[in-house]
Structures are given as structure tokens and as C-alpha cells.
C-alpha positions in Angstrom: 271.1 -14.9 -40.5 272.1 -13.3 -37.6 271.2 -9.9 -36.7 274.5 -8.1 -35.9 272.6 -5.5 -34.0 271.9 -7.3 -31.2 275.4 -7.4 -30.4 276.8 -4.7 -28.3 279.5 -2.3 -29.1 281.6 -3.9 -27.3 281.0 -7.4 -28.5 281.3 -6.2 -32.2 284.9 -4.3 -31.4 285.8 -7.4 -30.1 284.8 -9.9 -32.5 284.0 -8.5 -36.1 281.2 -10.5 -37.3 280.9 -11.7 -40.8 277.7 -10.5 -42.9 277.3 -13.7 -44.7 275.5 -16.2 -42.4 275.5 -18.4 -39.0 276.9 -15.6 -36.3 280.3 -16.0 -38.3 283.2 -14.5 -36.3 286.1 -13.2 -38.4 289.1 -15.4 -37.7 287.3 -18.1 -36.1 289.9 -20.6 -36.3 292.4 -18.8 -34.3 289.7 -17.5 -31.5 288.9 -21.0 -30.8 292.5 -21.9 -30.4 293.0 -19.2 -27.9 290.4 -20.3 -26.0 291.3 -24.1 -25.9 294.6 -22.9 -24.9 293.7 -20.4 -22.4 295.1 -17.7 -23.5 291.9 -15.3 -23.7 291.7 -12.3 -21.3 288.5 -12.9 -18.7 286.3 -10.1 -20.8 287.3 -11.4 -24.1 286.4 -14.9 -22.9 283.2 -14.3 -21.3 282.0 -12.0 -24.8 283.0 -15.4 -26.7 280.9 -17.3 -24.6 277.9 -14.7 -24.7 278.2 -15.1 -28.2 277.9 -19.3 -28.2 275.1 -19.0 -26.4 273.3 -16.5 -28.5 274.1 -18.7 -31.3 272.3 -21.7 -29.4 269.3 -19.7 -28.6 269.0 -18.6 -32.3 270.1 -21.8 -34.0 273.0 -20.6 -36.1 276.5 -20.9 -36.1 276.2 -24.9 -35.9 279.6 -25.3 -37.2 281.5 -23.2 -34.4 279.4 -24.6 -31.6 280.3 -28.0 -32.9 283.7 -27.0 -32.5 283.7 -25.6 -29.0 281.0 -27.6 -27.5 283.7 -29.6 -25.7 285.8 -26.7 -24.8 282.8 -25.4 -23.1 281.7 -28.3 -20.8 285.7 -28.7 -19.6 285.6 -25.1 -18.7 282.3 -25.1 -17.2 282.7 -28.2 -15.3 285.9 -26.7 -13.8 284.3 -23.5 -12.6 285.9 -21.3 -15.1 282.8 -20.6 -17.3 280.6 -18.0 -16.5 277.7 -19.9 -18.4 277.7 -23.1 -16.7 274.0 -24.2 -17.3 274.1 -23.1 -21.2 277.4 -24.8 -21.4 276.4 -28.1 -20.3 273.1 -28.1 -22.2 275.2 -26.7 -25.6 277.5 -29.9 -25.3 274.5 -32.1 -24.5 272.4 -31.0 -27.3 275.6 -31.6 -29.5 277.1 -34.9 -28.2 276.0 -37.2 -31.1 277.2 -35.2 -33.6 280.9 -34.9 -32.5 282.9 -37.8 -33.4 285.8 -37.0 -31.2 287.5 -34.4 -29.2 288.7 -31.3 -30.6 292.1 -31.3 -28.9 292.6 -34.9 -29.6 291.5 -34.6 -33.3 294.0 -31.5 -33.3 296.7 -33.7 -31.7 296.0 -36.5 -34.3 296.5 -34.1 -37.3 299.8 -33.1 -36.3 303.2 -34.4 -37.9 305.6 -34.8 -35.2 309.5 -34.3 -35.6 311.6 -35.0 -32.6 315.9 -34.7 -32.2 317.4 -36.8 -29.4 319.7 -35.5 -27.3 323.3 -34.4 -28.7 321.2 -34.6 -32.2 319.8 -31.3 -34.5 317.6 -31.7 -37.5 316.1 -29.4 -40.2 312.1 -29.3 -41.5 311.6 -27.8 -44.4 307.9 -27.1 -44.7 305.4 -26.6 -47.8 305.3 -23.3 -48.0 309.0 -22.9 -48.1 309.9 -22.1 -44.2 312.4 -23.8 -42.6 313.0 -24.7 -39.2 316.4 -25.6 -37.8 315.4 -27.5 -34.8 318.1 -27.8 -31.7 319.4 -31.0 -29.4 316.3 -32.7 -27.5 313.2 -30.8 -28.8 309.8 -31.8 -30.5 307.9 -29.7 -33.4 304.7 -30.5 -34.4 303.1 -29.3 -38.2 299.4 -29.8 -39.3 299.4 -32.5 -42.2 297.6 -29.8 -44.5 300.2 -27.3 -43.6 299.9 -23.8 -45.4 296.5 -24.8 -47.5 294.3 -22.4 -45.1 296.8 -22.1 -42.1 300.5 -22.3 -40.5 300.5 -23.8 -37.7 303.2 -25.5 -35.3 303.7 -26.7 -31.9 307.5 -26.6 -30.0 308.8 -28.5 -27.2 312.0 -27.5 -26.8 314.3 -25.1 -29.1 314.0 -24.2 -32.5 315.4 -21.5 -35.4 312.6 -20.4 -37.6 313.2 -18.6 -41.1 309.3 -17.9 -42.2 308.7 -17.5 -45.8 306.6 -14.2 -46.2 302.8 -15.5 -46.7 299.5 -13.4 -46.1 298.6 -16.5 -43.8 299.9 -16.0 -40.4 302.5 -18.6 -39.1 301.6 -19.5 -35.6 303.8 -21.3 -33.0 302.4 -22.5 -29.9 304.3 -23.6 -27.0 302.8 -24.2 -23.8 300.7 -21.4 -23.1 302.4 -19.0 -25.1 301.7 -18.0 -28.8 304.3 -16.4 -31.5 302.6 -15.2 -34.5 304.6 -13.9 -37.9 303.9 -13.1 -41.6 307.5 -13.6 -42.3 310.5 -13.4 -40.1 313.7 -15.0 -38.6 313.8 -15.7 -35.1 314.6 -18.3 -31.9 312.3 -20.1 -29.5 313.4 -21.4 -26.4 310.4 -23.1 -24.7 311.1 -26.0 -21.7 310.0 -26.0 -18.3 307.2 -23.7 -18.4 309.3 -21.0 -19.6 309.5 -19.4 -23.1 311.9 -17.0 -25.2 311.6 -15.4 -28.1 314.9 -13.8 -29.9 313.9 -12.1 -33.3 316.8 -11.9 -35.6 314.9 -10.3 -38.7 311.6 -8.3 -39.0 309.3 -8.8 -36.2 307.2 -11.3 -34.2 304.2 -11.0 -31.9 304.6 -12.9 -28.8 301.1 -13.8 -26.6 301.1 -15.5 -23.1 298.6 -16.2 -20.3 296.3 -13.4 -20.3 298.5 -10.5 -21.1 298.6 -8.2 -23.7 300.8 -9.2 -27.1 304.4 -7.8 -27.0 305.8 -6.8 -30.1 309.5 -7.8 -30.9 311.8 -6.6 -33.6 315.2 -7.5 -34.9 318.0 -7.8 -31.8 315.0 -8.0 -29.4 314.1 -10.7 -26.7 311.3 -11.2 -24.5 310.6 -13.6 -21.9 307.3 -15.6 -20.3 307.9 -17.9 -17.2 305.2 -20.0 -16.2 302.1 -18.7 -18.5 302.8 -15.4 -17.3 302.7 -12.3 -19.7 306.2 -11.9 -21.8 308.3 -8.9 -20.3 309.0 -6.0 -22.4 311.3 -6.5 -25.1 315.1 -6.2 -24.1 317.9 -5.1 -26.5 320.0 -8.1 -27.2 322.6 -9.6 -30.1 320.5 -11.8 -31.6 323.1 -13.6 -33.6 325.2 -14.3 -30.6 322.7 -15.7 -28.6 321.6 -18.1 -31.5 325.1 -19.6 -31.4 323.9 -23.0 -31.6 322.9 -22.6 -34.9 327.0 -22.5 -35.6 328.1 -25.2 -33.2 328.3 -22.8 -30.1 327.5 -23.4 -26.7 326.7 -19.6 -25.5 325.5 -19.0 -21.8 324.5 -15.4 -20.7 324.2 -14.9 -16.7 323.0 -18.5 -16.7 322.9 -20.9 -13.5 325.5 -23.5 -12.9 322.3 -26.1 -12.9 321.1 -24.7 -16.2 324.2 -25.0 -17.9 325.0 -28.3 -16.9 321.4 -29.3 -18.1 322.1 -28.2 -21.5 325.3 -30.1 -21.4 323.3 -33.1 -20.8 321.3 -32.7 -24.0 324.6 -31.3 -25.9 326.6 -34.2 -25.4 324.0 -37.2 -24.1 325.7 -37.6 -20.9 324.4 -37.4 -17.0 325.7 -34.8 -14.5 325.4 -34.5 -11.3 327.3 -32.1 -8.9 328.2 -32.5 -5.1 325.2 -31.6 -2.7 327.9 -28.8 -1.4 327.8 -26.6 -4.6 324.8 -24.3 -5.2 324.0 -24.9 -8.7 321.2 -22.4 -8.4 322.9 -19.3 -6.9 326.4 -19.9 -9.2 325.9 -18.2 -12.4 328.5 -17.7 -15.1 328.5 -16.1 -18.9 330.8 -17.7 -21.7 330.6 -19.2 -25.0 332.6 -21.9 -26.7 332.7 -24.2 -29.5 330.9 -27.5 -29.0 334.4 -29.2 -29.3 334.8 -32.3 -26.7 333.0 -32.0 -23.5 336.2 -31.8 -21.4 337.0 -28.5 -23.0 334.0 -27.2 -21.8 333.9 -28.7 -18.0 337.3 -27.3 -18.0 336.2 -24.0 -18.6 333.3 -23.9 -16.2 335.2 -25.7 -13.5 338.4 -23.0 -13.6 336.1 -20.2 -13.6 334.3 -21.9 -10.4 337.0 -23.4 -8.7 335.7 -26.9 -9.1 336.7 -30.3 -10.8 334.9 -32.8 -12.8 335.4 -36.5 -13.5 334.2 -38.1 -16.5 333.2 -42.1 -16.4 331.6 -42.9 -19.9 328.5 -41.0 -19.9 328.5 -39.9 -16.3 329.8 -36.7 -15.1 330.7 -35.7 -11.6 331.3 -32.1 -10.4 333.0 -31.5 -7.3 334.7 -28.8 -5.3 338.5 -28.8 -5.0 
């Protein structure tokens, strides 16, 4: 049994230790997940690595060391680990006891659900939670979902109705992590940007090495490029999540983002004439997702543009 007194007060504050056996860190799975995904702050990451090296030196914490050995090796060889020598030594010591890489094991243990362009879908999970999935999106969830953990991954957009449970519900999107116990919220995650909009309850939103942002009903936060989420903004969540009611909603959106969303919603290819500055031109509007001609008329009328449709090809030009 490890002697918890050998750890500093700062370490015990960061990582409460179990008193039962083998250097066991409370909530170790969550810590390992965050370590693997690069979500731990520098101080926390260094303390975690120090703890692993302590376990290695005293021969305890075998399961914890096995789970994280490959990650330590990757961090060390990239120059990110403070404990390069010990990290490599730990990996070499455990190499023959690791049947496969932790990340590969995680990915192979996921059930995948995908929607195509112009397609939406719904997932009903074992715990009673419901996920509505928007166009061109992918959701992964662990095969034994709800037994010991409730973990899903998201690429795209989805609305979550989370059944209450003492087991936290965690959504991972790129470099971001959203955690709740029971609530309703929308997550949009594409091209390195993640937006979380809460309809009911509260949500903890983390990205990069920043502190978690707590969001309440009718609040939104955005993380760009893996950086810490911005402060919560007051919004009309029901309005912004209009896609659940077959609406297209754009709020101060660039023309480029609007056209990209229309490609997803209608499964078309849209090109704009080079003379149109699609990044700087911005619009706010909402409309029922009817025929694409109706939406294009709304956009082009406001901007003094015109459009042509040829099958699934759409061209936007200046008048």
C-alpha cells in the first residue's frame, strides 16, 4: 500500500488518493482521458507524471501505469514530458504486457452513428438519454455505455437530452470536453471550433488548458482552435437550436458559413464568384427548411446577388 504522506500537499489537492491500494487516484479514468487528450494544465500534467514515476519506483499502481504507459512514451518522444527518461523506461518495462495501444483500444470500443448530408437521426442510449443528430455528423459511444461511464464523441452537431444519473455524461469533441449529469443542450463542433448552447440545466465546458466554464440555461460558450472557452453569453437557446424544428438559423454568420451549411442541409455543391467576399459578408436570418430556391432567394435578395441551380450544383454571382 502506498504511503500518501510521501506526496506533497499540492499533489494531494490536485489528485485525491484512495486509501485502499496501489497509489490509486480517485476518478483515475477521467484523469487518464484528459491526459491522453492534452486537456490537463501544465501543473496538473507534471504532478500526474510525477505520481506515475513514484508508482513505478515503488512497484505499485500497475494497472494505472499500464493504461498510461504508451501515452507517456508519445509525450516524451515529442519533448512534452518533464520525465523523459522515466517515461521511456516505464514503457519499455511494460511493453510486453500491453496487447494494444490505449487510444486504439478506445476507438475500437466505440459504436459509430453517422448521418449523411441532408439527413438527421436520433440515438436512444441505454441510460434513457436521447441524442438528435444533425446533418453530416458522427457520434461515437462506448459499447458498454452506462455501466461504469457515459462517454460519447461528436464530430458535427447534435442535441443532447441527458437522463439524470450519478454517473457523469461526457462528450468529447476534438480538444473540448463537455460534462453534465442531467440536462439538455446543443453541441456544434466543426473545423476546430466547438459551440455549446444550453437549453436546460447546467453544463461544464472545458478546452485546452483553460479552466472549465459553467453554462446555465440560455447561455452559450465557444472554443476556437482548442483554446479555453469564452465567457458565457446570454442567448435564446430555443431560437438558436431551430434545426430541431426543421429551421435554418443564422446569427451574424459569414456568407461562407451559410453556403457551407446549405451544402450540408441540401446535399449540394455551392460555389461563389471570386468577386464576392464570402468571409466578410455577414447575415442574420431564419427560415423553414423548404426548397433550396426559397433560401437562396432570401440570401441573394439581401446581398444583391443572384443564383443558378443545375442539378446539385449551385452558383452564386453578383448582379
